[in-house]
FIVEX-439713 format. One record per atom (N, C-alpha, C): residue number from 1; z, x, y; atom name. Coordinates in pm, 1 decimal. Layout:
# FIVEX-439713
@lolum: NUM&zz: Z&xx: X&yy: Y&miza: CA
...
END
This chain:
# FIVEX-439713
@lolum: 1&zz: 0.0&xx: 85.0&yy: -115.7&miza: N
@lolum: 1&zz: 0.0&xx: 0.0&yy: 0.0&miza: CA
@lolum: 1&zz: 0.0&xx: 90.0&yy: 122.5&miza: C
@lolum: 2&zz: -89.4&xx: 60.6&yy: 214.1&miza: N
@lolum: 2&zz: -96.9&xx: 136.7&yy: 338.3&miza: CA
@lolum: 2&zz: -102.1&xx: 40.2&yy: 455.6&miza: C
@lolum: 3&zz: -47.4&xx: 85.2&yy: 566.4&miza: N
@lolum: 3&zz: -53.6&xx: 3.3&yy: 686.2&miza: CA
@lolum: 3&zz: -177.1&xx: 44.6&yy: 763.7&miza: C
@lolum: 4&zz: -271.9&xx: -46.9&yy: 778.0&miza: N
@lolum: 4&zz: -398.1&xx: -21.9&yy: 846.5&miza: CA
@lolum: 4&zz: -377.2&xx: -13.9&yy: 997.5&miza: C
@lolum: 5&zz: -299.3&xx: -105.0&yy: 1049.7&miza: N
@lolum: 5&zz: -266.6&xx: -113.8&yy: 1191.4&miza: CA
@lolum: 5&zz: -142.5&xx: -201.5&yy: 1200.3&miza: C
@lolum: 6&zz: -78.3&xx: -209.5&yy: 1316.7&miza: N
@lolum: 6&zz: 41.3&xx: -293.6&yy: 1324.4&miza: CA
@lolum: 6&zz: 12.4&xx: -435.3&yy: 1275.8&miza: C
@lolum: 7&zz: 89.8&xx: -480.1&yy: 1177.7&miza: N
@lolum: 7&zz: 74.0&xx: -613.9&yy: 1124.2&miza: CA
@lolum: 7&zz: -34.6&xx: -628.9&yy: 1018.8&miza: C
@lolum: 8&zz: -103.5&xx: -521.5&yy: 984.6&miza: N
@lolum: 8&zz: -210.3&xx: -529.8&yy: 883.6&miza: CA
@lolum: 8&zz: -181.9&xx: -430.4&yy: 772.5&miza: C
@lolum: 9&zz: -165.4&xx: -480.7&yy: 652.0&miza: N
@lolum: 9&zz: -136.8&xx: -398.0&yy: 535.2&miza: CA
@lolum: 9&zz: -250.9&xx: -407.7&yy: 436.6&miza: C
@lolum: 10&zz: -276.5&xx: -300.3&yy: 366.8&miza: N
@lolum: 10&zz: -383.0&xx: -297.7&yy: 266.8&miza: CA
@lolum: 10&zz: -324.5&xx: -255.6&yy: 132.5&miza: C
@lolum: 11&zz: -355.2&xx: -333.6&yy: 30.5&miza: N
@lolum: 11&zz: -311.6&xx: -305.1&yy: -105.7&miza: CA
@lolum: 11&zz: -437.9&xx: -292.1&yy: -189.9&miza: C
@lolum: 12&zz: -458.8&xx: -176.2&yy: -248.3&miza: N
@lolum: 12&zz: -576.1&xx: -155.6&yy: -333.7&miza: CA
@lolum: 12&zz: -538.7&xx: -181.4&yy: -478.8&miza: C
@lolum: 13&zz: -616.5&xx: -268.0&yy: -542.1&miza: N
@lolum: 13&zz: -596.7&xx: -304.0&yy: -681.4&miza: CA
@lolum: 13&zz: -722.3&xx: -264.9&yy: -757.9&miza: C
@lolum: 14&zz: -706.0&xx: -222.4&yy: -879.3&miza: N
@lolum: 14&zz: -820.1&xx: -179.2&yy: -960.5&miza: CA
@lolum: 14&zz: -925.1&xx: -288.5&yy: -974.9&miza: C
@lolum: 15&zz: -1050.1&xx: -244.6&yy: -995.1&miza: N
@lolum: 15&zz: -1160.0&xx: -339.1&yy: -1013.3&miza: CA
@lolum: 15&zz: -1138.1&xx: -422.0&yy: -1139.4&miza: C
@lolum: 16&zz: -1208.5&xx: -533.3&yy: -1144.7&miza: N
@lolum: 16&zz: -1192.0&xx: -630.0&yy: -1254.1&miza: CA
@lolum: 16&zz: -1201.6&xx: -565.0&yy: -1392.0&miza: C
@lolum: 17&zz: -1305.3&xx: -485.7&yy: -1415.2&miza: N
@lolum: 17&zz: -1324.9&xx: -425.6&yy: -1547.7&miza: CA
@lolum: 17&zz: -1213.8&xx: -327.3&yy: -1582.4&miza: C
@lolum: 18&zz: -1173.4&xx: -246.4&yy: -1487.1&miza: N
@lolum: 18&zz: -1066.0&xx: -149.6&yy: -1512.6&miza: CA
@lolum: 18&zz: -932.2&xx: -221.4&yy: -1531.2&miza: C
@lolum: 19&zz: -910.5&xx: -325.6&yy: -1450.9&miza: N
@lolum: 19&zz: -789.0&xx: -406.8&yy: -1464.6&miza: CA
@lolum: 19&zz: -779.4&xx: -461.6&yy: -1607.1&miza: C
@lolum: 20&zz: -888.6&xx: -520.7&yy: -1655.9&miza: N
@lolum: 20&zz: -889.5&xx: -580.9&yy: -1789.7&miza: CA
@lolum: 20&zz: -866.3&xx: -477.2&yy: -1898.9&miza: C
@lolum: 21&zz: -924.1&xx: -359.5&yy: -1881.3&miza: N
@lolum: 21&zz: -908.7&xx: -253.6&yy: -1981.0&miza: CA
@lolum: 21&zz: -766.0&xx: -197.9&yy: -1982.8&miza: C
@lolum: 22&zz: -706.8&xx: -181.4&yy: -1867.2&miza: N
@lolum: 22&zz: -573.7&xx: -120.4&yy: -1859.2&miza: CA
@lolum: 22&zz: -459.9&xx: -219.3&yy: -1879.3&miza: C
@lolum: 23&zz: -486.5&xx: -345.3&yy: -1849.5&miza: N
@lolum: 23&zz: -382.5&xx: -448.8&yy: -1857.0&miza: CA
@lolum: 23&zz: -436.8&xx: -570.4&yy: -1931.0&miza: C
@lolum: 24&zz: -469.6&xx: -557.2&yy: -2058.9&miza: N
@lolum: 24&zz: -531.6&xx: -669.1&yy: -2131.6&miza: CA
@lolum: 24&zz: -444.8&xx: -795.3&yy: -2135.1&miza: C
@lolum: 25&zz: -314.8&xx: -780.0&yy: -2132.3&miza: N
@lolum: 25&zz: -225.3&xx: -895.4&yy: -2133.3&miza: CA
@lolum: 25&zz: -240.9&xx: -979.5&yy: -2006.6&miza: C
@lolum: 26&zz: -292.4&xx: -917.6&yy: -1898.1&miza: N
@lolum: 26&zz: -304.6&xx: -986.8&yy: -1769.9&miza: CA
@lolum: 26&zz: -449.4&xx: -1013.6&yy: -1729.7&miza: C
@lolum: 27&zz: -541.8&xx: -988.1&yy: -1820.8&miza: N
@lolum: 27&zz: -684.3&xx: -999.6&yy: -1786.8&miza: CA
@lolum: 27&zz: -719.7&xx: -1137.6&yy: -1731.6&miza: C
@lolum: 28&zz: -669.6&xx: -1242.4&yy: -1791.3&miza: N
@lolum: 28&zz: -701.1&xx: -1377.1&yy: -1745.9&miza: CA
@lolum: 28&zz: -616.2&xx: -1425.4&yy: -1630.2&miza: C
@lolum: 29&zz: -522.0&xx: -1344.0&yy: -1586.5&miza: N
@lolum: 29&zz: -428.9&xx: -1385.0&yy: -1481.2&miza: CA
@lolum: 29&zz: -443.8&xx: -1300.8&yy: -1354.9&miza: C
@lolum: 30&zz: -550.9&xx: -1224.8&yy: -1344.1&miza: N
@lolum: 30&zz: -567.1&xx: -1130.7&yy: -1232.7&miza: CA
@lolum: 30&zz: -553.9&xx: -1199.6&yy: -1096.1&miza: C
@lolum: 31&zz: -627.7&xx: -1308.4&yy: -1074.3&miza: N
@lolum: 31&zz: -623.5&xx: -1376.2&yy: -944.7&miza: CA
@lolum: 31&zz: -483.1&xx: -1426.8&yy: -913.7&miza: C
@lolum: 32&zz: -419.2&xx: -1486.0&yy: -1012.0&miza: N
@lolum: 32&zz: -281.9&xx: -1535.4&yy: -995.0&miza: CA
@lolum: 32&zz: -187.7&xx: -1422.4&yy: -955.2&miza: C
@lolum: 33&zz: -200.3&xx: -1309.0&yy: -1021.0&miza: N
@lolum: 33&zz: -114.5&xx: -1193.6&yy: -992.4&miza: CA
@lolum: 33&zz: -144.3&xx: -1137.7&yy: -854.1&miza: C
@lolum: 34&zz: -272.2&xx: -1127.5&yy: -817.8&miza: N
@lolum: 34&zz: -308.5&xx: -1078.0&yy: -684.1&miza: CA
@lolum: 34&zz: -252.3&xx: -1168.8&yy: -575.0&miza: C
@lolum: 35&zz: -259.5&xx: -1299.7&yy: -596.6&miza: N
@lolum: 35&zz: -204.2&xx: -1393.0&yy: -498.5&miza: CA
@lolum: 35&zz: -53.9&xx: -1375.6&yy: -484.3&miza: C
@lolum: 36&zz: 14.5&xx: -1354.6&yy: -595.4&miza: N
@lolum: 36&zz: 160.2&xx: -1334.8&yy: -591.6&miza: CA
@lolum: 36&zz: 195.7&xx: -1205.8&yy: -519.0&miza: C
@lolum: 37&zz: 119.8&xx: -1099.0&yy: -545.7&miza: N
@lolum: 37&zz: 141.6&xx: -972.0&yy: -475.6&miza: CA
@lolum: 37&zz: 119.7&xx: -991.7&yy: -325.7&miza: C
@lolum: 38&zz: 12.7&xx: -1060.5&yy: -288.8&miza: N
@lolum: 38&zz: -17.2&xx: -1084.2&yy: -147.5&miza: CA
@lolum: 38&zz: 95.7&xx: -1162.8&yy: -80.5&miza: C
@lolum: 39&zz: 143.5&xx: -1267.3&yy: -145.8&miza: N
@lolum: 39&zz: 254.1&xx: -1345.5&yy: -90.6&miza: CA
@lolum: 39&zz: 377.2&xx: -1258.9&yy: -66.7&miza: C
@lolum: 40&zz: 406.5&xx: -1171.9&yy: -161.6&miza: N
@lolum: 40&zz: 526.6&xx: -1088.0&yy: -151.3&miza: CA
@lolum: 40&zz: 511.9&xx: -982.5&yy: -41.7&miza: C
@lolum: 41&zz: 393.7&xx: -924.6&yy: -28.3&miza: N
@lolum: 41&zz: 370.8&xx: -827.4&yy: 79.8&miza: CA
@lolum: 41&zz: 387.4&xx: -895.3&yy: 215.4&miza: C
@lolum: 42&zz: 331.2&xx: -1013.8&yy: 229.6&miza: N
@lolum: 42&zz: 346.9&xx: -1087.8&yy: 355.5&miza: CA
@lolum: 42&zz: 494.3&xx: -1117.3&yy: 380.0&miza: C
@lolum: 43&zz: 563.6&xx: -1163.2&yy: 278.6&miza: N
@lolum: 43&zz: 706.3&xx: -1196.3&yy: 293.6&miza: CA
@lolum: 43&zz: 788.2&xx: -1075.2&yy: 337.8&miza: C
@lolum: 44&zz: 762.0&xx: -960.2&yy: 276.1&miza: N
@lolum: 44&zz: 843.2&xx: -842.1&yy: 303.6&miza: CA
@lolum: 44&zz: 799.2&xx: -762.2&yy: 425.8&miza: C
@lolum: 45&zz: 670.0&xx: -755.0&yy: 449.2&miza: N
@lolum: 45&zz: 619.4&xx: -662.3&yy: 551.1&miza: CA
@lolum: 45&zz: 563.3&xx: -728.6&yy: 676.7&miza: C
@lolum: 46&zz: 512.3&xx: -850.5&yy: 663.6&miza: N
@lolum: 46&zz: 445.4&xx: -913.1&yy: 777.7&miza: CA
@lolum: 46&zz: 463.0&xx: -1065.3&yy: 773.5&miza: C
@lolum: 47&zz: 584.9&xx: -1113.5&yy: 789.9&miza: N
@lolum: 47&zz: 612.5&xx: -1255.3&yy: 769.2&miza: CA
@lolum: 47&zz: 540.7&xx: -1350.6&yy: 864.7&miza: C
@lolum: 48&zz: 486.9&xx: -1302.2&yy: 973.7&miza: N
@lolum: 48&zz: 414.5&xx: -1390.7&yy: 1065.4&miza: CA
@lolum: 48&zz: 263.7&xx: -1386.5&yy: 1040.1&miza: C
@lolum: 49&zz: 222.9&xx: -1317.4&yy: 935.4&miza: N
@lolum: 49&zz: 80.4&xx: -1301.8&yy: 904.7&miza: CA
@lolum: 49&zz: 42.5&xx: -1381.1&yy: 779.8&miza: C
@lolum: 50&zz: -85.1&xx: -1375.8&yy: 747.5&miza: N
@lolum: 50&zz: -133.2&xx: -1438.4&yy: 624.9&miza: CA
@lolum: 50&zz: -209.6&xx: -1334.7&yy: 544.1&miza: C
@lolum: 51&zz: -230.8&xx: -1364.2&yy: 417.4&miza: N
@lolum: 51&zz: -298.3&xx: -1270.2&yy: 327.1&miza: CA
@lolum: 51&zz: -445.7&xx: -1305.5&yy: 313.9&miza: C
@lolum: 52&zz: -526.1&xx: -1203.5&yy: 294.6&miza: N
@lolum: 52&zz: -668.2&xx: -1218.5&yy: 266.6&miza: CA
@lolum: 52&zz: -700.5&xx: -1129.8&yy: 146.7&miza: C
@lolum: 53&zz: -750.3&xx: -1189.9&yy: 40.0&miza: N
@lolum: 53&zz: -784.5&xx: -1115.0&yy: -81.0&miza: CA
@lolum: 53&zz: -936.2&xx: -1105.0&yy: -87.0&miza: C
@lolum: 54&zz: -986.9&xx: -982.5&yy: -88.0&miza: N
@lolum: 54&zz: -1131.1&xx: -960.5&yy: -91.3&miza: CA
@lolum: 54&zz: -1166.5&xx: -870.7&yy: -207.7&miza: C
@lolum: 55&zz: -1277.0&xx: -899.9&yy: -272.6&miza: N
@lolum: 55&zz: -1331.3&xx: -814.1&yy: -377.7&miza: CA
@lolum: 55&zz: -1428.8&xx: -717.0&yy: -312.4&miza: C
@lolum: 56&zz: -1428.5&xx: -595.0&yy: -358.3&miza: N
@lolum: 56&zz: -1528.0&xx: -498.7&yy: -309.1&miza: CA
@lolum: 56&zz: -1663.8&xx: -534.7&yy: -364.3&miza: C
@lolum: 57&zz: -1766.2&xx: -510.6&yy: -286.6&miza: N
@lolum: 57&zz: -1901.1&xx: -540.3&yy: -336.2&miza: CA
@lolum: 57&zz: -1973.5&xx: -415.0&yy: -375.4&miza: C
END
């Protein structure tokens, strides 16, 4: 997790294929887990902000 600018945090998560290979138990729950991580980062680090989850292209 890195702070991009005041109030903006960035969390890098492995790509879909690598996620599935390294964490097979969570392969079908990736989006759910990413949303939970985003909620927790907002709660702890930027409570007046909202989360945006983007896939790299």
